[in-house]
Every structure is written in C-alpha cells, then in structure tokens.
C-alpha positions as CSV (number, residue, x, y, z in Angstrom):
1,M,0.0,0.0,0.0
2,T,1.4,3.4,-1.0
3,D,1.5,6.3,1.4
4,I,-1.2,8.2,-0.5
5,Q,-3.4,5.1,-0.4
6,T,-2.7,4.8,3.4
7,I,-3.8,8.3,3.9
8,N,-7.0,7.9,1.9
9,S,-7.9,4.5,3.5
10,I,-8.1,6.0,7.0
11,Q,-10.1,9.1,6.0
12,S,-13.8,9.2,6.3
13,N,-16.1,9.4,3.4
14,E,-17.2,12.9,4.5
15,D,-16.3,15.7,2.1
16,H,-16.5,18.6,4.4
17,S,-14.9,20.0,7.5
18,Y,-16.0,20.3,11.1
19,D,-15.3,22.7,13.9
20,F,-12.1,21.2,15.3
21,L,-13.1,22.0,18.9
22,S,-16.3,20.0,18.6
23,E,-16.6,16.5,20.1
24,E,-18.0,15.3,16.7
25,C,-14.9,16.4,14.9
26,F,-12.6,14.7,17.4
27,Q,-14.6,11.5,17.3
28,I,-14.3,11.3,13.5
29,H,-10.5,11.7,13.9
30,L,-10.4,9.2,16.7
31,S,-12.3,6.6,14.7
32,H,-9.4,6.4,12.3
33,Y,-7.4,4.6,15.0
34,D,-10.0,2.0,16.2
35,H,-7.4,-0.7,15.7
36,L,-4.8,1.1,17.9
37,P,-6.3,1.3,21.4
38,W,-3.1,2.6,22.9
39,L,-3.1,5.6,20.6
40,Q,-6.8,6.2,21.1
41,A,-6.4,6.2,24.8
42,L,-3.5,8.7,24.6
43,K,-5.4,11.0,22.2
44,R,-8.5,10.9,24.4
45,A,-6.4,11.8,27.5
46,A,-4.8,14.7,25.6
47,W,-8.3,15.9,24.4
48,N,-9.5,15.9,28.0
49,E,-6.4,17.7,29.2
50,F,-6.9,20.3,26.5
51,H,-10.4,21.1,27.6
52,N,-9.4,21.1,31.3
53,L,-6.7,23.7,30.8
54,P,-7.7,27.4,30.5
55,L,-6.5,29.8,27.9
56,P,-3.5,31.9,29.0
57,V,-4.3,35.0,31.0
58,R,-2.3,38.2,31.5
59,T,-1.4,37.3,35.1
60,N,0.5,34.2,33.9
61,E,4.2,35.1,34.0
62,K,4.9,32.7,31.1
63,W,2.7,35.0,28.9
64,R,4.1,38.3,30.1
65,F,4.0,41.0,27.4
66,S,2.0,38.8,25.0
67,N,-1.0,40.2,23.2
68,L,-3.7,37.8,24.3
69,K,-6.4,39.8,22.5
70,K,-5.2,38.0,19.3
71,L,-5.4,34.6,21.0
72,S,-8.5,32.7,20.1
73,L,-9.2,29.0,19.1
74,E,-12.8,29.6,18.0
75,G,-14.1,29.2,14.4
76,F,-11.4,27.0,12.9
77,Q,-12.3,23.9,10.8
78,F,-10.5,20.6,10.6
79,P,-10.7,19.0,7.1
80,H,-11.2,15.3,7.1
81,T,-10.7,14.7,3.4
82,K,-9.1,16.6,0.6
83,L,-10.0,14.9,-2.7
84,G,-11.2,15.9,-6.1
85,Y,-9.8,19.5,-6.3
86,E,-7.1,21.0,-8.5
87,R,-3.8,21.4,-6.7
88,V,-1.0,23.9,-7.4
89,D,2.4,22.6,-8.8
90,I,3.7,21.1,-5.6
91,S,7.1,20.2,-7.1
92,R,7.7,23.8,-8.1
93,L,6.8,25.1,-4.6
94,S,8.6,22.4,-2.7
95,S,12.1,22.3,-4.1
96,I,14.1,24.9,-2.2
97,I,17.2,22.7,-2.3
98,P,17.9,20.2,-5.1
99,D,19.6,17.4,-3.2
100,Y,17.8,15.6,-0.3
101,A,17.7,12.2,1.2
102,G,13.9,12.1,1.4
103,R,11.0,14.4,1.1
104,M,7.4,14.7,2.3
105,I,4.8,17.3,1.3
106,F,1.6,17.9,3.3
107,E,-1.2,20.2,2.4
108,D,-3.9,21.1,4.9
109,N,-2.8,18.2,7.1
110,H,-2.9,15.7,4.2
111,L,0.0,13.9,2.6
112,L,0.5,14.7,-1.1
113,C,3.9,13.3,-1.7
114,H,6.4,10.9,0.0
115,D,9.8,10.6,-1.6
116,Y,11.4,7.5,0.0
117,I,14.9,7.3,1.3
118,S,17.4,5.2,-0.6
119,D,17.5,1.4,-0.5
120,S,20.9,1.7,1.1
121,L,19.6,3.7,4.1
122,R,16.5,1.4,4.4
123,S,18.8,-1.6,4.5
124,K,20.6,0.0,7.4
125,G,17.4,0.3,9.4
126,V,16.5,4.0,8.8
127,I,12.8,4.7,9.2
128,W,11.4,7.7,7.3
129,Q,7.6,7.7,7.4
130,P,4.6,10.0,7.7
131,L,3.6,10.0,11.4
132,C,0.2,8.3,10.7
133,D,2.1,5.4,9.0
134,A,4.5,5.1,11.8
135,F,1.6,4.7,14.2
136,E,0.5,1.7,12.1
137,D,3.8,0.1,11.2
138,Y,6.0,0.7,14.3
139,P,3.7,1.0,17.3
140,E,6.1,-0.4,19.8
141,L,9.0,1.9,18.7
142,I,7.0,5.1,18.4
143,Q,5.3,4.6,21.8
144,K,8.7,5.2,23.3
145,Y,8.9,8.7,21.9
146,F,5.4,10.0,21.0
147,A,4.2,12.5,23.7
148,Q,7.3,11.9,25.7
149,Q,8.6,15.5,25.7
150,K,6.1,17.8,27.4
151,T,6.3,21.5,27.2
152,H,6.5,23.6,30.4
153,L,6.9,27.1,28.9
154,G,3.3,28.1,28.9
155,S,1.6,26.5,25.9
156,E,0.5,23.3,27.6
157,K,-3.1,23.7,26.3
158,F,-1.9,23.9,22.7
159,Y,0.5,21.0,23.2
160,Y,-2.4,18.7,24.2
161,L,-4.4,19.9,21.3
162,N,-1.6,18.9,18.9
163,L,-1.4,15.4,20.5
164,A,-5.1,14.9,20.3
165,Y,-5.1,15.5,16.5
166,A,-1.6,14.3,15.7
167,H,-1.6,12.8,12.2
168,A,0.3,14.9,9.8
169,G,4.0,15.0,10.1
170,S,7.2,12.9,9.9
171,F,8.9,10.2,12.0
172,L,12.7,9.8,11.5
173,Y,14.6,7.0,13.2
174,I,18.3,6.7,12.6
175,P,20.0,3.5,13.9
176,K,23.3,3.3,15.6
177,D,26.4,4.5,13.6
178,V,24.2,5.5,10.5
179,I,25.1,8.8,8.9
180,I,22.6,10.4,6.5
181,E,24.6,12.8,4.3
182,E,21.8,14.7,2.6
183,P,19.0,16.6,4.5
184,L,15.5,15.3,4.8
185,L,12.7,17.8,3.8
186,V,9.2,18.2,5.1
187,Y,6.8,20.8,3.7
188,H,3.6,21.7,5.4
189,W,1.5,23.9,3.1
190,A,-1.7,25.7,3.9
191,Q,-4.1,25.9,1.0
192,A,-7.5,26.6,2.5
193,S,-8.4,29.4,4.9
194,G,-10.0,29.2,8.3
195,I,-8.6,25.8,9.1
196,A,-6.5,24.2,11.9
197,L,-3.1,22.8,10.9
198,I,-1.5,20.3,13.2
199,P,2.0,19.2,12.1
200,Q,4.4,17.2,14.2
201,T,8.0,16.0,13.7
202,I,9.8,13.3,15.7
203,I,13.5,12.6,15.3
204,V,15.2,9.7,17.1
205,A,19.0,9.2,16.7
206,E,20.7,6.2,18.2
207,P,24.4,6.5,19.3
208,N,26.8,7.9,16.7
209,A,23.9,8.6,14.3
210,Q,23.8,11.8,12.2
211,A,21.1,13.6,10.2
212,V,19.7,17.0,9.2
213,L,16.0,17.6,8.8
214,I,14.3,20.8,7.4
215,D,10.7,21.6,8.2
216,V,9.0,24.3,6.0
217,Y,5.7,25.8,7.1
218,A,4.1,28.0,4.4
219,S,0.9,29.2,2.8
220,H,0.1,29.1,-0.9
221,L,-1.7,32.4,-0.7
222,A,-0.1,35.6,0.6
223,A,-3.5,36.8,1.8
224,S,-6.5,34.9,3.2
225,P,-10.1,35.8,3.7
226,S,-10.1,34.3,7.1
227,A,-7.6,33.4,9.8
228,S,-6.0,29.9,10.2
229,L,-4.4,28.2,13.1
230,A,-1.2,26.3,13.1
231,I,0.1,24.3,16.0
232,S,3.3,22.5,15.2
233,M,5.5,20.4,17.4
234,G,9.0,19.0,17.0
235,S,10.9,16.5,19.3
236,I,14.5,15.4,19.0
237,F,15.9,12.5,20.9
238,A,19.7,12.6,20.4
239,G,21.5,9.5,21.6
240,K,25.1,9.3,22.8
241,N,27.6,10.9,20.5
242,S,24.9,11.6,17.8
243,R,24.8,14.7,15.7
244,I,21.3,16.1,14.8
245,V,20.4,19.4,13.1
246,R,16.9,20.6,12.6
247,K,16.0,23.8,10.7
248,T,12.5,25.3,10.6
249,I,11.2,28.0,8.3
250,Q,7.9,29.5,9.4
251,N,6.4,31.5,6.6
252,W,2.6,31.1,7.1
253,N,0.7,34.1,5.7
254,E,-0.2,36.9,8.0
255,A,-3.7,35.7,8.6
256,T,-2.3,32.8,10.5
257,L,-2.0,32.3,14.3
258,S,1.1,30.1,14.8
259,F,2.4,28.0,17.6
260,Q,5.7,26.1,17.3
261,L,6.6,24.0,20.3
262,D,10.0,22.4,20.0
263,S,11.9,20.2,22.5
264,T,15.2,18.4,22.5
265,I,16.9,15.8,24.7
266,T,20.7,15.8,24.1
267,S,22.5,12.8,25.6
268,E,26.1,12.2,26.6
269,S,28.6,13.7,24.1
270,A,25.7,14.4,21.6
271,Q,25.5,17.6,19.6
272,T,22.2,19.2,18.6
273,K,21.5,22.3,16.6
274,T,18.2,24.0,16.0
275,I,17.7,26.9,13.6
276,A,14.4,28.7,13.5
277,I,13.5,31.2,10.8
278,N,10.4,33.2,11.6
279,I,8.9,35.3,8.9
280,G,5.1,34.8,8.6
281,S,1.9,34.7,10.7
282,S,0.1,37.5,12.6
283,L,1.1,36.2,16.0
284,S,3.8,33.6,16.3
285,R,4.5,31.8,19.6
286,F,7.8,29.9,19.4
287,E,8.9,27.8,22.4
288,N,12.2,25.9,22.4
289,Q,13.4,23.8,25.3
290,V,16.5,21.7,25.4
291,I,17.6,19.2,28.1
292,L,21.4,18.4,28.3
293,D,21.1,15.0,29.8
294,G,24.6,13.6,29.8
295,P,28.2,14.6,30.3
296,Y,29.7,16.6,27.4
297,A,26.4,17.1,25.7
298,Q,26.3,20.2,23.5
299,A,23.3,22.2,22.2
300,E,23.1,25.2,19.9
301,L,19.9,27.3,19.5
302,Y,19.6,29.9,16.8
303,S,16.7,32.0,15.6
304,L,16.0,34.8,13.2
305,S,12.8,36.8,13.0
306,I,11.6,39.6,10.6
307,A,8.6,41.4,12.0
308,N,6.5,44.1,10.2
309,D,3.1,45.8,10.4
310,T,1.5,44.6,13.6
311,Q,3.2,41.2,13.7
312,E,4.1,39.7,17.1
313,F,6.9,37.1,17.6
314,D,6.8,35.6,21.1
315,Q,9.9,33.5,21.8
316,R,10.3,31.4,25.0
317,T,13.3,29.3,25.6
318,F,14.7,27.0,28.3
319,Q,18.3,25.6,28.4
320,E,18.3,22.9,31.1
321,H,21.7,21.5,32.2
322,C,21.4,18.2,34.1
323,S,24.9,16.9,33.8
324,P,28.5,18.1,34.2
325,H,30.6,19.4,31.4
326,T,27.7,20.4,29.2
327,T,27.5,23.3,26.8
328,S,24.7,25.4,25.3
329,N,24.8,28.5,23.2
330,L,21.7,30.5,22.3
331,L,21.5,33.4,19.8
332,Y,18.2,34.9,18.8
333,K,18.1,37.9,16.5
334,N,15.0,40.0,15.6
335,S,14.5,42.8,13.1
336,L,11.4,44.9,13.7
337,L,9.6,47.3,11.4
338,D,6.4,49.4,11.7
339,T,4.5,48.7,14.9
340,S,5.6,45.1,15.3
341,H,6.5,43.5,18.6
342,T,9.0,40.8,19.6
343,I,9.3,39.1,23.0
344,F,12.2,37.0,24.2
345,S,12.0,35.2,27.5
346,G,14.8,32.7,28.1
347,M,16.1,30.8,31.1
348,I,19.3,28.9,31.7
349,K,18.9,26.4,34.5
350,V,21.9,24.5,36.0
351,H,21.0,21.6,38.2
352,P,23.0,20.6,41.3
353,G,26.0,18.5,40.3
354,A,26.1,19.9,36.7
355,D,29.5,21.4,37.3
356,K,31.7,22.7,34.5
357,T,28.5,23.9,32.7
358,D,29.2,26.4,29.9
359,A,26.0,28.2,28.9
360,Y,25.3,31.4,26.9
361,Q,22.1,33.2,26.0
362,T,22.0,36.3,23.8
363,N,19.0,38.2,22.3
364,R,19.7,41.0,19.9
365,N,17.1,43.3,18.4
366,L,17.3,45.7,15.5
367,L,14.6,48.4,15.7
368,L,13.8,49.8,12.3
369,S,10.9,52.0,13.5
370,E,10.2,54.3,16.4
371,E,6.9,52.4,17.0
372,A,8.5,48.9,17.0
373,L,8.9,47.3,20.4
374,A,11.3,44.6,21.6
375,S,10.7,43.0,25.1
376,S,13.5,40.9,26.5
377,L,13.7,38.8,29.7
378,P,16.8,36.6,29.8
379,G,17.4,34.7,33.1
380,L,19.6,32.4,35.0
381,E,18.9,29.8,37.7
382,I,22.2,28.2,38.9
383,E,22.4,25.5,41.5
384,A,26.0,24.4,40.9
385,S,29.1,26.3,41.9
386,D,31.7,25.7,39.1
387,V,30.0,27.0,36.0
388,K,30.3,29.7,33.3
389,C,27.0,31.2,32.4
390,S,26.0,34.5,30.9
391,H,23.0,36.1,29.4
392,G,22.3,39.4,27.7
393,A,19.9,41.4,25.5
394,T,20.5,44.5,23.3
395,S,18.2,46.7,21.3
396,G,19.3,49.4,18.9
397,K,18.8,51.1,15.6
398,L,20.9,51.1,12.4
399,D,24.4,52.6,12.9
400,E,24.2,56.2,11.7
401,N,27.9,56.3,11.1
402,E,27.9,53.2,8.9
403,L,24.9,54.5,7.0
404,F,26.6,57.9,6.4
405,Y,29.7,56.1,5.2
406,M,27.8,54.1,2.6
407,L,25.9,57.2,1.4
408,S,29.1,59.1,1.0
409,R,30.4,56.4,-1.3
410,G,27.4,56.8,-3.6
411,I,25.3,53.9,-2.3
412,S,21.6,54.7,-2.3
413,K,19.8,55.0,1.0
414,K,17.6,51.9,0.3
415,A,20.6,49.8,-0.7
416,A,22.6,50.9,2.2
417,Q,19.8,50.1,4.7
418,Q,19.4,46.7,3.1
419,L,23.2,46.0,3.4
420,L,23.1,46.9,7.1
421,I,20.0,44.9,7.9
422,F,21.5,41.8,6.2
423,G,24.7,42.4,7.9
424,F,22.8,42.1,11.2
425,L,21.1,38.9,10.1
426,E,24.0,37.3,8.4
427,E,25.3,35.7,11.6
428,I,22.3,33.5,11.8
429,L,22.0,32.9,8.0
430,Q,25.6,31.5,8.1
431,K,24.5,28.9,10.6
432,I,22.3,27.4,8.0
433,E,25.4,25.8,6.4
434,N,23.6,25.2,3.1
435,P,24.3,27.9,0.5
436,T,21.2,27.2,-1.6
437,L,18.9,27.3,1.4
438,S,20.6,30.5,2.7
439,D,20.2,32.2,-0.6
440,Y,16.5,31.2,-0.7
441,L,16.0,32.7,2.7
442,R,17.8,35.9,1.7
443,E,15.4,36.3,-1.2
444,I,12.3,35.8,1.0
445,I,13.7,38.4,3.6
446,Q,14.5,40.9,0.9
447,L,11.1,40.5,-0.7
448,K,9.4,41.1,2.7
449,L,11.5,44.2,3.3
450,N,10.8,45.6,-0.2
451,N,7.1,44.9,0.0
452,H,6.7,47.0,3.1
453,H,8.7,50.0,2.0
454,Y,10.9,49.7,5.1
455,H,13.4,52.2,3.8
456,E,10.9,55.0,4.1
457,N,10.2,54.4,7.8
458,I,13.6,53.4,9.2
459,Q,14.9,55.8,11.9
C-alpha cells in the first residue's frame, strides 16, 4: 500500500470540514485509529487535558508581554478529506534545495507526496515515514517517543491539542552508527483558509547517528479571507555521540495564528543544533526547550525573526543542564519594522551537580521604526558552583555612522539600509550551512522588506 493510499484509506467518506473544537470532529478523527487502542487512549487523554486547561491570561508570567487579544481558538475547521480538487504545482513550490535524502509534502494536514529514502539507508534500518504510517507500522517503537517531551513554557493547552489531532508530520529513526549525508525535507502547506493545521516532527537518533531535517511551514496564498491556526511540534531524541540538526522555516501568511513547540533531549557527548527562521503569521509563539542530559552534551539554539506591520513574535526558551561538562549556546536575532513587537523570555537552569557547565544566551534586536517594540527577559537559575553562564539582551537602531559612510560612497539609501540589515542577520544565516537554502532565505527576507517599504520608515 502506498503512502497516499494509506492516507486515503483511513479518511472518512465525508467531504466537508468540522469545527475542530467539537466532540463530533474529534470522534471522527479518533475513529481512524479503532485498531490502535493505545493511541486512542493517549489521544482521548490529551483531548480531555486540553479542555481542562484554561486559555492563557495576563497574570501568567509565562505569557508576560503577550498580546492575548489575538489569541482565540474559535471558528477553525479541521478538514477530514481533501480529494477531487485541483492542486498547485507542488514540485515547483517544494524544491528549495535540489539534493535531499527524502521528502514529504503535506497540504492542509494531508500527505500529497512521499519521496522515499534510498534502499541503502533502508537496509541499514533507517525509518522515514509519515507520522500516521509510523503509528500503524512501528507502534512499539513510536510509543517510546510520541508524547514523551512535554512543554512547560506556557503552551501546555496547545501541546495537548496537537497530541489529540496528531496525524500529519514525519517520523525519522536513525539506527546506531548510521550517517545520512543529505538533508530530509518536510513541507507543510496551507491551501484553505480558516482551518487548523497540526504538524508534528519526531527525530530519534541512536548512538553515533547523524542527520539533518528541514521543516518548512508556508501558505500558498499571501493573503487569506479568514484566519487559520497552526500548532506545530518538534521533538528530538539525540543518543550518545549523535549529531542532529533541525532547521525550521515558518512563513505562514499573515492571517495565521502560529504556535511552534519544540523540544530536544541531548544525551552524553551528543551535539544538537536547532535553527528557526520566523517570517510569517500575525502572531507567532515559538517555544524551544533543550535538556542536556549527559556529560559533554552540546546544544546550539539559533533564531532569526523579521517582523513588520502589527506582527508579534513571542519567543520562549529553556536551556536545562542536568549533567556536568555540558555546553549550550543560544543566539536569537530579531528585526522589527512598523509597529511590530517581539518578545524574548529565556532561562538557563543548571541543576545541582552539573559542574563545568558552559552556557550562553543572547538576544539582539534591530529596531527599524520608532513604534516597534522589543521586550527581553533573559534569566539564570544556577544550582551548581563551578559554571560559566552568561545572558544578555540588546536593542538598537541602524548605525548612523555606517549608514553615512555608505551614502558618502554613492550607495543609495535603500541599498545601504538593506546592506546593514542583512549584515545584522548574516550571523544567523551563516549557521544554515547550506548555500542554496541560505540564498533562498535571503530572497524571502528581501522580498518582505521591499514589499513593506521599510526604507521610508527606518529611523
């Protein structure tokens, strides 16, 4: 049975959507897994937890500075089938890099394309499957990892909603000593409006394994008649001495309310790197937590955000050092235009006994308008004595001396401003370590800057 056939075989015969908060909608989704009682029980428990938890309120410190007026879960539909309509050219829209080890393309929660990994990788035991197929084909394996990394940064209600509807997404398992040279790609497209998108990614790396996975979240249409909701989750389990990199590109249209809840467990001597590029949505909540759970574990956390108009990017991070000789380095950069708002709230926690910890946390904001606002709350909680930890946050405008120098050399004001903005962002773009992908992101960023006439408003 092919992957497309698998998707269609578990869909209902209904040809319309339901309010995704309704019991009727959830029951239809749950009925797809009648033959998997363990999964049904987990999903039902998650559904109940979602309903038991309240929406965030202003008095909740984990939502400090957030604009909760934009936060609503009402009115979104969950499509149960997507057949018999004309699709856009998915190959053209889903080929940002030419070389990859495997690819999946989802649209409105439904799998459109599954490019398999090579026979060589499969013979070594690599599993690369849509999440719904992994539930079916590897139930004992996936039960060890599905729903095993809980968020504690404020979005618990949305975490449980993702678990309740988990279906679209990818499961990557890399056995011991296996190295995947080329990246794996997953695209999540939004085609309809007013819907709920629920992607999830799970990466499991056994000792000495290596892989790179890229998740792209994007909308076909730049504008939408009604808002959509996206709640994405990503979990990394990095075994001893493994090397895992995950890159995410969030470019939903600006009618979308976005949640991205990521978590990583980095074991002894393992190295993990997460890079998040945030461009789209009206309100984007990005939570990233990493646990360094073994001596000499290393984690890098990078993020770049471009905010314009009334966009809000709300970033919450947690670097948790549980073992000695561990290292983490976080760098988040935000560029803000118009009346946009970014929030950074990060915490480094060092547990007792985690001596020789080396942890850094930096948030830098480039304010390109007098009305833009950057709120920063870096923090430390240290319970060990022999550590090196630092945190800091800066906010500033374009350097007037540098701008004057470029203008005096005959460079136009617009070009000079662009050069300085990209100079600020380049530190993160270089972390991508894929020239084709980096150039693609530069094009998207430049297009966004040009479309909003940023050069007329920069102070």
